[in-house]
N, CA, C and O of each residue as an XYZ file, in Angstrom:
212
protein
N       0.938     -0.790      0.030
C      -0.376      0.020      0.247
C       0.999      0.901     -0.372
O       2.072      0.303     -0.450
N       0.931      1.888     -0.667
C       1.741      3.654     -0.683
C       0.698      4.594      0.006
O      -0.495      4.882     -0.094
N       2.156      5.025      1.007
C       1.984      6.070      1.698
C       1.814      7.550      1.459
O       2.915      7.978      1.111
N       1.222      8.193      1.481
C       1.191      9.513      1.058
C       1.810     10.598      2.316
O       1.627     10.461      3.526
N       2.605     11.723      1.609
C       2.700     12.522      2.356
C       1.712     13.401      2.578
O       1.907     13.993      3.640
N       0.801     13.715      2.063
C      -0.333     15.078      1.668
C      -1.643     14.918      1.377
O      -1.861     14.610      0.205
N      -2.422     15.013      1.965
C      -3.448     15.039      1.860
C      -4.437     16.430      1.363
O      -4.461     17.338      2.194
N      -5.010     16.588      0.452
C      -5.953     18.277      0.454
C      -7.327     17.290      0.472
O      -7.743     16.140      0.331
N      -7.608     18.384      0.699
C      -9.398     18.640      0.989
C      -9.903     19.465      0.565
O      -9.628     20.507      1.162
N     -10.892     19.642     -0.617
C     -11.537     20.082     -0.983
C     -12.647     20.601     -0.799
O     -13.419     20.360     -1.726
N     -13.472     21.806      0.773
C     -14.477     21.969      0.879
C     -15.133     23.424      0.497
O     -15.826     24.101      1.257
N     -14.694     23.817     -1.095
C     -15.540     25.054     -1.344
C     -15.853     24.842     -2.337
O     -15.741     25.732     -3.180
N     -16.328     23.709     -2.653
C     -17.281     23.320     -4.112
C     -16.343     23.523     -5.383
O     -16.877     23.976     -6.395
N     -15.055     23.239     -5.405
C     -14.444     23.268     -6.489
C     -14.604     22.285     -6.874
O     -15.376     22.033     -7.798
N     -13.875     21.414     -6.232
C     -14.272     19.981     -7.101
C     -15.066     18.929     -6.601
O     -15.089     17.785     -7.054
N     -15.828     19.436     -5.486
C     -16.608     18.404     -4.905
C     -17.990     19.789     -4.298
O     -17.982     20.992     -4.561
N     -19.111     18.929     -3.380
C     -19.439     19.762     -2.959
C     -20.199     18.527     -1.367
O     -20.946     17.550     -1.309
N     -19.353     19.452     -0.280
C     -19.426     18.647      0.722
C     -20.519     19.458      1.734
O     -20.071     19.854      2.810
N     -21.875     19.701      1.428
C     -23.046     20.270      1.732
C     -22.932     18.815      2.584
O     -22.154     18.609      3.515
N     -23.947     17.819      2.002
C     -24.717     16.627      2.344
C     -23.614     16.126      3.337
O     -24.202     15.820      4.374
N     -22.707     15.980      3.425
C     -21.965     14.813      4.003
C     -21.492     16.086      5.460
O     -21.399     15.418      6.489
N     -21.274     17.232      5.681
C     -21.686     17.789      6.614
C     -23.044     18.062      7.294
O     -23.100     18.366      8.486
N     -24.013     17.959      6.600
C     -25.101     18.402      7.315
C     -25.265     17.113      8.087
O     -25.597     17.273      9.261
N     -25.024     15.272      7.476
C     -25.607     14.538      7.726
C     -24.585     14.201      8.974
O     -25.048     13.772     10.031
N     -23.379     14.385      8.826
C     -22.868     14.903     10.689
C     -23.160     15.517     11.496
O     -22.950     15.066     12.622
N     -23.772     16.810     11.370
C     -24.042     17.327     11.878
C     -25.868     17.065     12.432
O     -26.516     17.579     13.344
N     -26.220     16.036     11.387
C     -27.758     15.428     11.887
C     -27.254     14.384     13.001
O     -27.760     14.424     14.122
N     -26.331     13.522     12.710
C     -25.510     12.509     13.544
C     -25.121     12.975     15.098
O     -25.204     12.436     16.202
N     -24.838     13.755     14.796
C     -24.304     15.086     16.377
C     -25.370     14.787     17.040
O     -25.511     13.891     17.872
N     -26.388     15.814     16.533
C     -27.843     16.168     17.365
C     -28.686     14.943     17.419
O     -29.497     15.039     18.340
N     -28.820     13.411     16.517
C     -28.927     12.249     17.019
C     -28.575     11.817     18.398
O     -29.408     11.270     19.120
N     -27.087     12.106     18.856
C     -26.408     11.324     19.989
C     -26.766     12.422     20.888
O     -26.409     11.972     21.977
N     -27.349     13.817     21.145
C     -27.859     14.610     21.774
C     -29.047     14.179     21.969
O     -29.314     14.489     23.130
N     -30.032     13.574     21.450
C     -31.129     13.024     21.294
C     -32.223     14.228     20.795
O     -33.292     14.574     21.298
N     -31.609     14.644     19.776
C     -32.268     15.516     18.993
C     -32.525     15.748     17.685
O     -31.923     16.494     16.912
N     -34.092     14.591     17.367
C     -33.911     14.399     16.145
C     -34.824     15.081     14.753
O     -36.048     15.210     14.791
N     -33.823     15.545     13.347
C     -34.333     16.459     13.017
C     -34.040     15.291     11.558
O     -32.950     14.718     11.568
N     -35.104     14.952     10.253
C     -34.679     13.831      9.437
C     -35.063     14.598      8.289
O     -35.063     14.018      7.203
N     -35.397     15.833      8.349
C     -35.228     16.702      6.931
C     -33.803     17.661      6.755
O     -33.401     18.691      7.296
N     -33.298     16.784      5.745
C     -31.779     17.654      5.733
C     -31.687     19.520      5.149
O     -30.935     20.488      5.256
N     -32.667     19.237      4.676
C     -33.333     21.030      4.455
C     -33.029     21.772      5.637
O     -32.492     22.860      5.427
N     -33.199     21.517      6.600
C     -34.051     22.071      7.871
C     -32.050     22.321      8.816
O     -31.593     22.924      9.787
N     -31.543     21.429      7.734
C     -29.853     21.474      9.270
C     -28.600     21.563      8.238
O     -27.418     21.255      8.390
N     -29.456     22.215      6.899
C     -28.152     23.164      6.116
C     -27.508     23.945      6.984
O     -28.088     24.712      7.752
N     -25.744     23.736      6.886
C     -25.289     24.116      7.598
C     -25.241     25.581      7.644
O     -25.832     26.057      8.613
N     -24.751     26.323      6.933
C     -25.144     28.028      7.040
C     -26.672     28.539      8.284
O     -26.693     29.205      9.319
N     -27.485     27.995      7.686
C     -28.349     27.820      8.320
C     -29.047     27.922      9.823
O     -29.648     28.713     10.550
N     -28.548     26.580      9.773
C     -28.397     25.876     11.396
C     -27.683     26.822     11.911
O     -28.443     27.587     12.504
N     -26.393     27.224     11.999
C     -25.293     28.010     12.959
C     -26.115     29.433     13.093
O     -25.905     30.262     13.979
N     -26.968     29.537     12.175
C     -27.421     31.348     11.816
C     -28.111     31.142     12.920
O     -28.128     32.027     13.776
N     -28.712     30.103     13.084
C     -29.714     30.175     14.134
C     -29.703     30.202     15.795
O     -30.535     30.533     16.640
N     -28.590     29.780     15.833
C     -27.518     30.137     17.564
C     -27.075     31.430     17.622
O     -27.079     31.845     18.781
N     -26.597     32.431     16.603
C     -26.392     33.504     17.143
C     -27.505     34.920     16.645
O     -27.353     36.032     17.150
């Protein structure tokens, strides 16, 4: 197996759109706190974080 010295992540929509993965991660974290939200559109990261401000 080849070892890599560098790993790059593209999180700004240039090569990929990470929104769904990040949103599902937020959903999973909330479920661990017994907060269940099944609608991923309600958990879109910007809207979700802005609701706390």
